[in-house]
C-alpha positions, 0 to 999 in steps of 0.5 A: 836553385829557387830553393837555395836562394830562398834558403839564403833568405830565410836562414843562410846568413852567408852565401857560404853556408849553403846545405850539402845537398844543394848547388855550390855557393857561387853558382847560387850567387850567380843565379841570384845576381843575374835575376836580380840585374835583369829585374827578374826577381821584381818581375816574379815577385809582382806576378805573385802579388798579382795572384795574391791580390786576385785570390783576395778578390782584388783587382790586379792594379791597387788604387791606394797605398801606405808608405813608411820606412824601417831602420836596420843595423848594418853588418861589417860588410856594409860599405860606409858610403852606403850606410848612415846614422838615424838619429830619431831611431838611434840606428847606424846602418841602412833604411828600407822605405816601401809602399804596400798596398792595403793587404800589406803586399810589397808595391815597391822598396827602395834601401838607402843609408839610415840618414836619409829622411823619410821625406827625401826617399818619398820623392823618388818612392812615390815617383816610382809608384805613379810610374808602375801603378798609375791606378793609385791616387791615395797613399797614407802616411805618418806625421814624418812625411808632412811639408812641402811632400804633400803638394809635390805628390798632389801636383806633380804626381796626382797622388793625395798623400794622406797623413795620419798622425796621432792625437796630442792626448794619446799615451803609449803605444797606439795603432793608427788607422790604416798605418797598421797595414804596413807594419804588418809587412814590416813584421813578415820582413823580419821573420826572415833572419836574412833581414833582421840587419843589413848584410849586402854590400849593394843596396839593389841587393838589399832590395832584392832580399826583400822582394824574395822574403815577401815572395815567400810569404805570398808564395805560402799564402797561396799554397794554402 
């Protein structure tokens, strides 16, 4: 059953396109829905992340993270109530807000309409990080997270939100220190064809798909 769900994330665009030697699509989806609703997808993902961190010689609990967001186009199956337009990226769809550790491993994810600003989503995202990963005291971000969010993170959540900006004289594409780690994570996620755009009717299903994709990345790393 796990292989069937992994197939859907990696390549199967619809639940109904299951290979003949896998269980019926509605049976696979019933298991997936149960795991999603009971938080088992997140627990499975987090245990794998702990194993990967230990294998890399790190403590299970990180002390620093990187926050960023990715806008993706939405399929016709995404309802209008949970999609929007990202004026900066010119994308009509949804936005994946994530925080990763310094290995690029996913710590938390939140999917919203693409019209939700990075700063607004970061309020909830950083609060989740403080609740779940209380050792984290430093989070790196790009220029989209400036303003009162920095003060909120410091005064309310005891997190130092450090904004890494491009210099004014920088031309073209530049890899910024620490920021490239989260870009690696987005690249890993986009290897899953299911995540090339958002197909899900519910945002919590989208979040579960992101965790499944990262679970595949981590399981391959451990199997090596």
